[in-house]
C-alpha positions in Angstrom: 0.0 0.0 0.0 1.2 3.5 -0.8 0.6 5.0 2.6 2.1 8.4 1.7 -0.3 8.7 -1.3 -3.3 7.8 0.8 -2.4 10.3 3.6 -1.7 12.9 1.0 -5.1 12.6 -0.6 -6.7 12.9 2.8 -4.7 15.9 4.0 -4.6 17.6 0.6 -8.0 19.3 1.1 -6.6 21.1 4.1 -2.9 21.4 3.2 -2.3 20.8 -0.5 1.0 19.3 -1.6 3.5 21.6 -3.4 5.9 20.8 -6.3 9.5 20.4 -5.1 12.8 19.1 -6.2 15.0 16.9 -4.0 18.7 17.5 -4.5 20.0 14.2 -3.1 23.7 14.5 -2.2 26.0 12.2 -4.1 29.2 13.4 -2.5 31.6 16.0 -3.9 34.3 16.5 -6.4 37.7 18.0 -5.7 38.6 21.0 -7.8 42.1 21.7 -9.2 42.6 24.3 -6.4 41.8 21.7 -3.7 38.3 23.0 -2.8 35.3 20.7 -2.8 32.1 21.2 -4.7 29.1 19.1 -3.7 27.3 17.0 -6.3 23.6 16.1 -6.4 21.0 13.9 -8.1 17.7 15.7 -8.7 14.3 14.2 -8.2 11.1 16.1 -8.9 8.3 15.3 -6.4 5.4 16.6 -4.4 5.8 17.3 -0.7 3.6 18.4 2.2 5.0 21.4 4.0 3.9 22.3 7.6 4.8 24.7 10.3 6.7 23.1 13.3 4.3 21.6 15.8 5.0 21.5 19.5 6.4 18.0 19.4 8.7 18.9 16.5 10.0 21.9 18.5 10.8 19.7 21.4 12.9 17.4 19.1 14.9 20.4 17.8 15.2 22.4 21.1 19.0 22.1 21.0 19.0 24.2 17.8 18.7 27.7 19.2 19.6 29.8 16.2 17.1 32.1 14.6 16.0 30.7 11.2 13.0 30.0 8.9 12.2 26.3 9.4 9.5 24.0 8.3 8.6 20.3 8.6 8.3 18.5 5.3 6.9 15.1 4.4 8.8 13.7 1.5 7.8 10.6 -0.5 11.5 9.5 -0.7 14.5 8.9 1.5 15.8 12.4 2.4 18.9 12.8 4.6 20.4 15.4 6.9 24.1 15.6 6.9 25.7 12.7 8.8 29.5 13.0 8.9 30.3 9.6 10.4 28.3 7.8 7.8 29.5 10.3 5.1 26.0 10.8 3.7 23.2 13.3 3.6 23.3 17.1 3.2 20.2 16.9 0.9 18.4 20.0 -0.2 14.7 20.5 -1.1 13.7 23.3 -3.5 10.2 24.7 -3.0 8.6 28.1 -2.5 11.3 29.6 -4.7 14.0 28.8 -2.1 16.6 26.2 -1.2 15.8 24.4 2.1 18.6 22.4 3.7 17.5 19.2 5.4 18.9 19.9 8.9 17.3 16.9 10.8 15.6 13.7 9.9 12.7 13.4 12.3 11.1 10.1 11.1 11.4 7.7 8.2 9.0 5.0 7.1 9.3 1.9 4.9 13.1 2.0 4.4 13.1 5.3 2.5 9.5 5.1 1.2 8.9 8.5 2.9 10.5 10.8 5.4 9.6 13.6 7.8 12.4 16.1 7.9 13.2 19.5 9.4 14.3 22.0 6.8 16.0 25.4 7.1 15.7 28.1 4.4 19.1 28.9 2.9 20.1 32.5 2.0 22.1 31.5 -1.1 21.4 28.8 -3.8 23.0 25.4 -3.4 23.8 25.0 -7.1 
């Protein structure tokens, strides 16, 4: 069963999904001058964007910086940066901005869909 699709149809009347692009990190390339440039694979999809709820605020209470944040439900595996595992750093593009995935809040079905915390970036990723 495609649970994300079912839930999306039910919640779509109240909170319609929005078109987005997932920039899934594939690592980086080393430039001739020694600097690193991140590389991404793009995936167009539809996401559900929500304001942070009380329980989400509790999960991110250690992040005390001032920023524009949202919770996003993504029908794919979406990853925050994880240096020990050397993965993540994914970016979502929607509302005309780049949103860095700063924390994975939940994941279902081995990457079938994810609930992530995103933070609006001031400059484009690519």
